[in-house]
N, C-alpha and C positions, 0 to 999 in steps of 0.2 A: 961397635955396640958391645958392650960388655956381655960375658955369660950370663951374670946374675940377672940383667934385664931382659936378655933373651929367655931365660929359664921362666921369669916372671911372666911375661907376655905369653908365652907358651900354656903356663900353669893357669892363667886367666881364661884363654879362649878354650882350653879343654874342660876345665871345670865347668863352665857353662854350655858344654855340649855343641859349640859352635862347629866343631868337626862333623857334627852330624848334619849339618845343612848341606855337605858335599856329598851327591849319591855315591855309594859304595862301589857300584862297578865303575866310577869313574876314577877313584883313586888308584894310583899304580902300586905295583907290590911293594916297593921300597917305602911310600906313604903308610902302608898298612903296617909293615914291619915296625917303622918307627913309632907309629901310633900304640902298637902291641908292646913296646918295650916301656911306653911310659904307663904301666897299667894301674899304678896308684893315684892317676890323675882322671878321675871318673866323673861324668856329668851329675852335678849336685843340685841341679834345678831342672830336673826333668817334668815337673809338675808345671813350670812356666811356659807359655808360648814362646815360638822362636824368635819374634821380635822383641819380647820383654828380655829375653836372655842376651840378645845382641845390645842391647841399650845397656843394660847393668854392667855387660862386661867391658864396653867403652867408658863408660863413667869409671870404672876401677882402674882402667889403664891410663886414665889421665887426659890432659889438657889437649894434645895432638890427636888422639883418637877420639875425644869428643868433638872435635871440629869437623874431624873426617865424617863423623855420623851425621852431624848437622847437614853438611854438605850432600852427604848421601840421601837426606830425608828430603830434598829437593829435587832429586833424581827419579820422579815417579816412573819415567821409562826403564828404569834399569832394576827396580826392586817390586816384589809384590805389595801389594796396598797396605796389608796389615804391618809388614814391616816397616815400610816407609812412615807409616801413620806413627808407630811407636818411636822411632827416631826422631820425630819432630818434637819429643818431648824432653830431648837432652838439654840441659843446661851447663853453660859453662862457669857457673859461679865458683871460684875458685877461692882457697883460704889466702887472704893478703901475705905478701912477705914484709918484714919490719921496716917503718917508716924511716928509722935512720939509717937502713942501708939504701934506701931510695935517695936519701938526701946526699949522700955519698958518692952515688951513680951521677946525680945530677951536677955536682960539684966537679967530679972529674970529667965529666963531657963538656962543660963549659969553661974548664980550666980555671977554676976559682978557689980561693983557700977556704971561703965560707959563704954559705949560701945567701947570708944578709948583704953580701956586696950587690948582688942584682934584686933580691925579692926582700921587701920589708917585713914579709910574714909568710910562714911555710907550714901548713899542718902536716905533720908527721901521720896523723890518722887518715889512710886513703878515702877518699870520696866514693870510689867505685873499684871493684877488683875483678879482673877476667883472667882467661887462660894464658894470655901472652903479655898483657901489661895490666899496671894499675894506675890510678889517677888522683893527683893529690892537688888541693887548693892553695892559691898563693897570691901575694900582691906583688907585681913586677914594678920596678923603678925604672921607667923608660927613659930615653935620651934626653928627655926634657925634664926629668926629675918629677914626673907625675906618677902617680900610683894607678896601676890597671889591675883589676879583678882578672887572674888568670887561672886556667888549670894545666896541671903538668902531667902529660903521659908518660911514664916509664916503663921502658921494656923490663921483664922479669930477669933477674941474674942467671947466666948459665942456660938460659932458655935455649940457645942456639945448638949446644951439643946435645940436648936430648931430643930436640926436633929432628936434627940431621940424623941421629941414630934409629928413630923410629921410622924416619921416611925411608930410611934405606931398608928397613924391614919389610914396609909396605910394599915397597917397589919388588922385592924378592916373592912376597905372598901373591901379589897380581900375576906375576909371569907365571908362577903354579897354577893359579886360578885359570888362567887363560887357556892353559894346556888341558886341563882337566875337566872344564865345565863345557856341557854342550852348546850352551848359548854365548860362549866367549866372545865370538864375533860382535854379536849386537851388545853385549855387555860391555865390552872394551875396558876390561880392568886396568890394563897398563896405561892406556890413554886418561882414564879417572884419576889413578892416583897422579901421574904427571901433571894435569890440570890443578890438582889439590895442592901438590908440592910448589908450584908456581905461585898459586894465590897465599898459601902460608907464607912462603918467604917472602912475598912482597909486603906482608901486613908487618914481618918485622923490621922493614925499612921506615921509620916514621917519617923521614924527609919525602919519601913518597907521598905518603898520606896527607902531609902538608902541602905538596904541590896539588895533590888532587882537590883540597878544601879550597886553595886558592882559585884552582880553575873553575870550580863550581859556584864560587863567591862571584866570580866576574861574570860567568853566565847570568846570574840572577841579580845583578846588579840594580836596585831601584825596582825590584819586583814586590809587590803585595803579597805574593804567595809562599815564597821560602827565602828563608835567612840562613846563611852559613857563617858561623862564627869565624872572627879573623885570626889568622895564623902569624905568630911571631917568630916568623923565619930566622932572623938574627940571633935568636935564643933557643934554636932548635938544633938537634944533632939526629945522626941515625937512630939513637937509642933513646931519646927524650925529645917531646913536642910540646911547645907552650902555646896556648890556644886562649883566646877571648872567653870568659866565662859567661855562661847564660843563665838564666832564671826562668826559665819556661815552665810550662805545666807539662808532665808527660803525656803523649798521646793515649796511653792506656787508661789516665784517669778520668773517666769519663764523669764522674761525678762532680769533681773539680772544674770541669770544662763545663758542665750544666749550671753549677753554683754561679759563675760569672756570666752566664747568659751568651754563652758562644752559639754563633751561628753555625750549628751541627750540619746542615744542609749544605751550606757554601763551604764549609771545612772539608766534608767529603768529597766534593765536587773538586775543589783546589788539589786534593790529593792525586786524582785521576789526571787533572791537567797537568800537573808538575811533571807526573812520570811520563806521559807524552811527549812533554816539551822537552825534557832531557833526551829522550830516546831520539826523536824525530827532527827537532830543530837543533840540538847540539851534536848529538851522536856520541854523548858522555853522560853517563847516568850513576848515580848513587846507587851501588848493587845490594847493600846491606840494610835495606829499608825497614829492619823489624823494629816493633814498637820501642826498645829500650834505646834507640838512636833517633828516636822523632819527638819533638818536643811541640807545644804551640805557645806564641807568645802572649804574654797575660794583656799587652796592649791592645785596644781595640778588637774587642771581642765580637763585636758586630762584623768586622771585617777582618776574620782571623789569619794568621800567618804562620805556617811553619818554621821549626828550625831544626834543621838537620847536622848531626855531628857523627864523628867517627867514618872518615872517608876514606878507609884503607882499601875498600874494594869497591872499584869502579868498574863500569862496563863500557865497551866502545863499539861502534858498529859501522859497517862500511856503507858506502851509497848503495852498493847492491842488497845488503841486508836491509836497509830501511825500506828500499822500494818493494821489495819482496814482502816485508811484513806487513807494509800497508795495504798493498793490494789484497794480501790474504786476510787482513782485518775487515776491509771494507767488503770484501766477498761474503765474509761471515754475516756482518750486519745485514746485507741484503739478502741473506739466506742464498746464495748463489753457490751451492756446494759443489758444482761441476767444475765451475772456476777455481775453487779450493783445490780441488783433486788435481786438476791439469796445472795449476801452479807447482804443486808438490812434484809432480811429474817432470815439469820443465826444469826445476832447480836441482832435479837429481837426487831428493830425499829419499824417493821410492824408485825402484827399477822402471826403466823405461817400458818394458812390455807389461806394466800394471794396467789391468782392466779398468779404465777411467769409470766405467759404468758401476762397477762392484766397489770401487772406493767411493766413488760418490753417495751412493747409497749408505755405505758403513758410515761417512761422516755425517751425513743426513740424520741416521739413527740416533747419533749420540749428541747431535748439537741443535737439533730442530726444539727439544723441550726446554732450552734455556732462555728464549726470548720471549718477550711480553710478560715478563715476571719481575716484581722486585728483588733486589739482589737479596733480600732476607730468604727468599723461597728457593734459591738457586744454589745448589752445593757445586761449586766451581771446582772443588777439589776431585769431587765424584765424577764431573764431566772429564776432568784430566784423566782421572783413572781410565775411564772408558775409551778416551783417545789414544792412551797409550796401548792399551789392549787391540785397538785396531792397528795402531801403528805394527806391533808384533805381526799381526796377520798378514801384513802387506810389507814385511821388512823394513819398514822405515827407521832410520835412525836420527835422533835428535842431535842437530848440529852443535859442536862444542862451544862456537861463539855464541849461541843465543841460550847457553845455560842459564848465564846470571840474569838474563833479561826474563826469562821463564820465572826465575825466583824472585825477582823483583816484582814482576806482575802479581804472583800469590801473595806477597806482602800487601801489596796495594789493595787487592779485592779483601784482604783480611781487614785491613785497615776500614775500608769503606763500610764493611759488614758492622764493625763496632761502632762507628761514627754514627752512621745514619742508614739503618736497615733498608730503607725505602729507596735508597739511592740506584738508578737505574745506570749502572756501568757502561752499557752499550750505548745509550742515549747521549750519556756525557761525551764519550770519545769519539763516536762518530763524525761529528761535524769538524772536529779538531784533525782526523785523518782526512777527511775529503778536500779540506782547504790545502792540506799538506801536499797532497797528490796533484791538485790543480797548480800549485807552485812550481811543481817539478816539471810538468809537462806543458804549462801555459806560456804565452808570450814573456811573461815576466822571467821566467826562466831561462830563456833565450838570450833576452837581453843580459842578464847575470853571468852566463856563460861567456858571451861575446866580451863583456867588460873584463872578465877573468883572462881572456885569451888576447886582450889588446897588447900587453907587453911582447908577447911572443909575435904577433901580427908587426907591430911596429919595427921589431927587429930584423924581420924577413922581408918586410916591404922593398928596400933597397936592392934586394936580390931577385926580384920580380922580374924585370927586363932581361937579366940574364937566364933565368929559368924559360922564360917564353922563346929567347934566342936560341937556346940549346934544344928546345923541343922541336922549333921549327927545322933545325938542322938534321934531325932524324928523318930526313925525308923518305916516305914510304917507296918512291919511285926506284930507288936503289934495289929495294928487296921485292917489289912487285910487278906484276906487267904493267904496260903502258896505260892500258884502258881501264886500271883500277885506281886512278889517282884519287886521293883523299883529301878533301876541302879543310883546310885549317881555319877556314873564317869562323865557325861555331866556336872553336877552343879559344881563339884570340878574343872574340866577342865576350865569352864566359869569363876569362881572366881578367879582362878589363872591367867587366861588371862586378867582380870580386874584389878587385882592388877598389874601384870607387866606393863600394859599400865600406870598406874598411876605413876609407878617407871620410866618409860620411859619419861613421861612428866616432872616428877621433874629433872632427868639427863639432861634433854635437857634444862632446865632454868638454870642449873649450869654450862652449857657449858662443860658437860662429853659426847662428842657426841659418843664415843665408848659405854660406859656403856649403854646409850640411845638407840643405834642400837641394841646392844644385847638383851636388854630389849623388845624392840618393836618386834623383832624377834620371842622371846619366846612368846610373847602375841598373835602374829598372828598363831603361830602354835598350842596354846592352843585352841584358837576360832575354828579353822579348826579340830581338834581333837574332840573337843566337839560336833560340827555340825555332824560329821561323827558318833559318837557314840550314838547319840540322837535316 
């Protein structure tokens, strides 16, 4: 980082009095000396509240800091409510760079002499401009010489150097904050900056965004709820992305949606369904679903479809995360707050010595008022703030892998409130989650797991006789008194029952129902005989 950039950042932070947010008794002596040596940099905005000063400072520092503030605004567990609320107003609308320069970047990336070799039309005036990239419209000439309406996303020139320099400073500031702040263990500033760095650097690779879009499009192929624009991978590179152009209505333009008689109730319900489908069915969800990235198709307003763009940020969940979340959601829906408290303790989110009764009562106090009310009467953000205050009391930490999920759920709630204020978020989601849990623990789930393990079983079946023989060779009489002989009959019968069950499954998959019936019958008889002789 250049000295000039470092001084500019320091000047901005101090001129907005952000150093005053750190308790004086927590600042080491050398920090106080350094601050005193910059005596000409005084707080010039004393009359403004802390949250507003922080937001204005981040806006002045530029794109990297703006996006960092946007991410922090979703971490209500880390910040006071007033500051988090102020950061939510951050906008990353940035002055576009020259269209001629964007054209040169595209030509260089695609290794062509002139953009007309691949695009019959190219607009140098950007369609949209953000902190990391801007978008231009064009007409692509595909391999069949057919024109396709596309948009080209172009990474800003020299953005990598600025981002790397600013991220390096953020990491240093986070380490200092971790040492001087009395809540550093809960705030985890180093981990927060690390997560932000990964997210931001991932956004700089447009090939990753393209791959995410392709995956989401495949997951919702043929769906009436969500459409993802096609990605032209052959014409995309790490710094440019060519995508199908869409002509939907911005989801924030409620007047336009109403003008075409859109079924607003169905649209709002589908927003909730799309979210839970991505999370629990696919374990792969669009994690940047703010209104600027969501459109509604102009076709079939009575059966509305969402259009999602900008797939640079996606979230994934493990099987354990999904199971834990689903059980928590269902417990909330059923107002079983003791189960919620127990799940938090079992998962390690709160210390194991936490009083279940006290934690249950605290959760009940926060969550009970939200039920049996339309969405318009529920301040979900206020509920979250109260939950996070409860979390602080019980030393609960929000898990990093669920931060994107939390942010996305907030977007979905805001979207539902805008489109159809009477939407019952819980009533819409509860049947979906209950069906999902049944699928995970029911007979169908067992059959799916058996089917998934068939290749392994088929590979190991030839080894089964050798394993039985080796087990029998380990005769216990060599190590035990003669009167303590152990019968191998239950073991042999159990192994035979397992083998015939595997054979029954294989025969069933080969549509040999007679052989499958015989094998399953032998398996049942073997298990019963093993149980009776045990």
